[in-house]
Structure formats: C-alpha cells, structure tokens
N, C-alpha and C positions, 0 to 999 in steps of 0.2 A: 129700733128705728134707724133709718139711714142718716148718716152724717154727711150731707152733700158737700159742704165746704171742705171737710176733712178728707173725704174720698177724692175730690177734685185735686186738692193740693198734693196728696200722696201719689196719685197717678202721674201728675206733672213731674214731680220730683224724681220718680223712678224712671219715667221716659227720658228725662233730660240727663240722667246719669249714665244711660246706655249709649254706646257708640255702635255704628253699623257692624263693625267687625266683631263686636261682642255677641252678636246674634246671627252671625253667618251671612250678613248682607254686604254688598259692595259699597264702598264709601262714595264713589262717583266724584264728579267735579262740581265746583261752584256750590259747595255745601256750606250754608250759613247757619242752619239750625243747630242749636245746642242740644246734643244728644240725638235721639231718633225723631223723625217726623211722625205726626199723628197717623198718617196713612200707612206708614211702615208698621207701627204698633198694631193698628187695626188688622192688617194682613197677618201679622204674627198671631193675633188672637182670634182669627177667623170670624171677623165681624165687619160691618160696614164702617167706613171712616166717620160717617155722620153719627152713628150710634156712639162710637168711642168719643168723638169730639164733644158730644152733648154731656157725657159724664164729666169731662174736664171743665165744662162750663156750668156745672151744677144744675143740669137740666136732664130731661128725659125720664123714662120709667125707671123704677127700682130694678136693678139688674138681678136676674135669677142666680141661684147658686152655681148653675152650669156656666153662665156667663162670667161670673167672678173667677171660677176655677180656670177658665180659658184665658182671662186677662192675667191672672197670676202666673200661668205658665208662659204666656207670650212675653211678659216682662222679666222673665227669669228670676222670679222672686224666691227667696228662701222660705222655708216652712214658717218661720216666725213672721215674715213679711206677708205671706199668704194668709195666715190666720188674722193678722191685723187688717188686711184688705177686706176679708169677709165681715169682720166686726164693723168696720166703717160702713159697709153696705147693709148693715142690719141683719146679717146672716150668721148662723152658727157655723164655725169652721168644720170642715170634714175631719174625720179621725186620722191620726197619723199611724204609721206602721205598715205592715205588709199589704194591707188592702188599699193603701193610698196610691193614686195614679199621678201624684204630683212629682215631677222629676226635679232632682236637685239642680241648682244653677251650674255647679261644677260639671256634672255629667252632660248637661245640655251644651256647655261651652265646648266640650270635647267633641260631641256629635256634630256641632256646627262647623268644626274644622275638618270634617271627614267627608266633604261633599263629593269627592272623587272616589269614594270607597263604599262598598255595600256595608251598611251598618244599621243597627236598630237597638232601641232600648226596650227591654221586656221586663215583666214582673216575674216573680218566682213561679207563677203558674203559666208562663209562656204567653202572656197577653202583651201584644205589641203596642207600645205607647207612642213611639216616634221612629221614623225611618229616614235615612238619607235618600236623595233622589235615585242613586244607583242601587240602594237597597230595595226600593220600590220596583225598579227595572228588573231586578233579579227574581224577586219572589211575588211581585204584585203588591198592591196596597193592602196591608194587613190590619190597618187601624180602623177600618170601617165596620168591623164585626161588633155585635152587641150580645150581652148576656153571656152564657157559658161558651158560646162560639168564639168569643174573644181569645180563648185559650187554644194554642196550637195543638196541645195534647188532646183536648176535647174534640177538636175538628178531625184529628187523626182517626178517631174511631167513629165519627158520625157523618163525615163528609168525604166520600171517596175521592173527590177531585184534589183534596189536600195532598195526597200521596204522589200525585203526578209530578210534583216539583222535586222529588227525591228519587235517587237511583233505586231501582227495584231490588237490587241485591242488598240494600241497606234497610229495607222495610222491617224485616224481622227484628233486627237490633233496635231500630227506632221504636218499635212497639214495646219492647222490654224497657227501654230507657224512659219512655213517657210514663209507663205504669210505675216503674220504680221511683221516678222523681215525684209523682203525685202521692204515692204512699208515704214518702218521707215528709212531704209538706203537710199531709194530713196529720201525721204523728206529731210534727212540730207545732202546728197551729191548733189542733184539737178538733173535737167532734162537731163544734158549732161553726167551724171556719168555712170560708168559700171553697177551699180545697176539698173538704169533706162533702160539701154539697155537690161538687163536680163528680166526685167519686161515686156517690149514690146515683146520680143521673146516668153515669156510664155503666154502672152495674146493671141498671134497668134496661139500657138500650143496646149494649154490645156484648154478644156472646164471646167475642175475641178478648175484650177487656176483662170479662169475668174469668176466663180461663187463665190469663196471665196474672191477674190480680191474686188468684188463689195460690199462686206459687210463692207469694210473700218475698219476692226478690227485691233487694235494696242495693244501693251503691253502684248502679249502672250509670256511668258517667259518659257524657258526649265524647265522641271521637274528635281529635283535634282537626282532622281532615274530613270535610263534608263533601258529599257528591250530589250536586244539584242537576236537575234536568230542566232547561229553559225551553219553552215552546218554539222559540225562534233561533237560538244559537246552539241549542243542544246541551251536551254534557259539560259540566264545569267541576273541576276539583279545586276546592278552596280551603285554605287554612283558617280556622276560627279562633280568635283570641277573645277572652272575656275579661271585662273589668267590672268589679262588683261594688255597688254602693250599699254597704251593710245597713246604713240608717234607714233606707227605704226598701231594702230587699229588691232592688232593681239591678239588672245586668245590662251592660253595654256589650253587644256582640259585634265584632269587626271581622269581616271576611276579606282575605287577600289571596292573590294567586302568585305563584312563583314567577319572577320576572323572566320573560322570554318564552314562557310556556304557552301552550295552546289556550289554556284557560285565561291567561293574562290577556291574550289578544281578544278573546271573547268578551272579557270585561270591558276592554276599551271599546269594542263594538257596541256593547250595551249602553255605554256612556253616551256615545254618539247618537244612538237610536233614541235614548231618553231625552237628550237635548233637543232633537228634532221634533219630538212629540209635544214639546212645550211651545212650539211656534206654529 
C-alpha cells in the first residue's frame, strides 16, 4: 500500500537537498527556493510538473514502477534511497546488480559536469542509459531503443544503419570485439542471463555473428582511439577513456579530441550545431 505522507515528505526532502549544480543545471539569478524547484525535478524525471507536484501534496494516482524509477534517477538517489522510494510507493524495488538500469549518483554527477564533451553511461551489454548533449550530437540519441535493440552489440548485427557511424576500416575489428565481449558476459552471468538471451537471438538471426561466435575468441578489448563518421561533419578521431562503476556494472565513456586537431574543431562545430537545434 502506498504511504502518501511518507512519499511526499521523502520527495520534498530529497528535492530540497539538491542544488542546481548537483544535477548539471544553471543556478540563475534571484533564486529563493531551497534546493531544486518542482519544475526542475519534473524535467529531470521526464514528467509533468503537475504530476510531480501532486505527489508532494499527497495526491494523484499511485505512481507506476516506471515512474518511481524515473523519479529515483532524476533525484540522483542511491540504491538504498531508490529502494526506500519504491516501498513508500507500495512497489517492490527492482533487483540490483548487472541488470539494473539505475545509475549511481556519483557517476551521474560526473556526467553532469561533462556537458561540453561527448560522453555516455552504458551497461556491460552496451545499452546506453544516459548521454551528454554532445554525445547525442555525435552518435544520435541512443536511449530510445527497447528490448535487445538497446544493446549496441545487438544492433551491430541486426541494424545495418548502426555501422554507418563508424569508419569502415574498423568494422571487422568491432565485429570481433562485440562478439568477444558478449561471450565473456554470457560466461560471467550464466545461461539464464540477459546476455545469454541476446546471444541466442543473434545466433538465430545473423550468419556473421554465428561465424565469429564459433571462433571462441575472448579478450578483444576496445581501442583507445575510435574513428567515428558523422553525417554532417564527417570523420572524427577521438580518444575514449572509461570509468567503471563495479557495483552496477556500468561504464562512463568519455570521448575527447587532441586540442588543435581537425577532430577537435569538428567537435566544437557539433557543439554549436547541437545548441542551435535546441532553439
């Protein structure tokens, strides 16, 4: 059963404890609110201000599990806080571990400070959970996929358009890398895992995947330098640095260009183009 007073009090306390800079928002002038405004939280949680406000006022419908998960992520809650929020809403908390999509507050805080850099947070199966604006400008919005197609490795073998963003000379290596990586996760997580399910689907759908899978290759690690092909600015050579959150098996991928290089100038151009598209 939903605990409306407890839910409302918890939401207010978490909202008031956050500052705009904690979630990547500008502070602005004449700010009198303690913590974040309701409309700011609603935007972070991808819901209407009215819907969120009603929860803080002990009103409105009982929120779904998807809504609660979105609120937990928008408020940058820890896993313990997320689980507490689910219970206040009368819901069973989602499982923790490698299948969880809940990003840790620490990793989110880092991503929020990388707004001028292409960066994304992904799962161990290459499912994009969050991107910076410049990350979206570089590769497109990758968070809208559902089911197995959330995984870049799965799309690599089932959606030909996926390969268009990567230099043709790297395709053979990337094919080996995706298969190797999936094989390692299947072994790590077991035959009943989501990774094993993806592997079975790909074995049924892709002759190329079956051929490389049968080679039993493991240990093919990503190159530090990646070669992207953008439909408007062309080829980019970017260095990728990875930060790992072992608790959630999430990775923060940060792409940078050598200062003064042609790719550095193209990133600057993408940043301008992305900002213009928001107006």
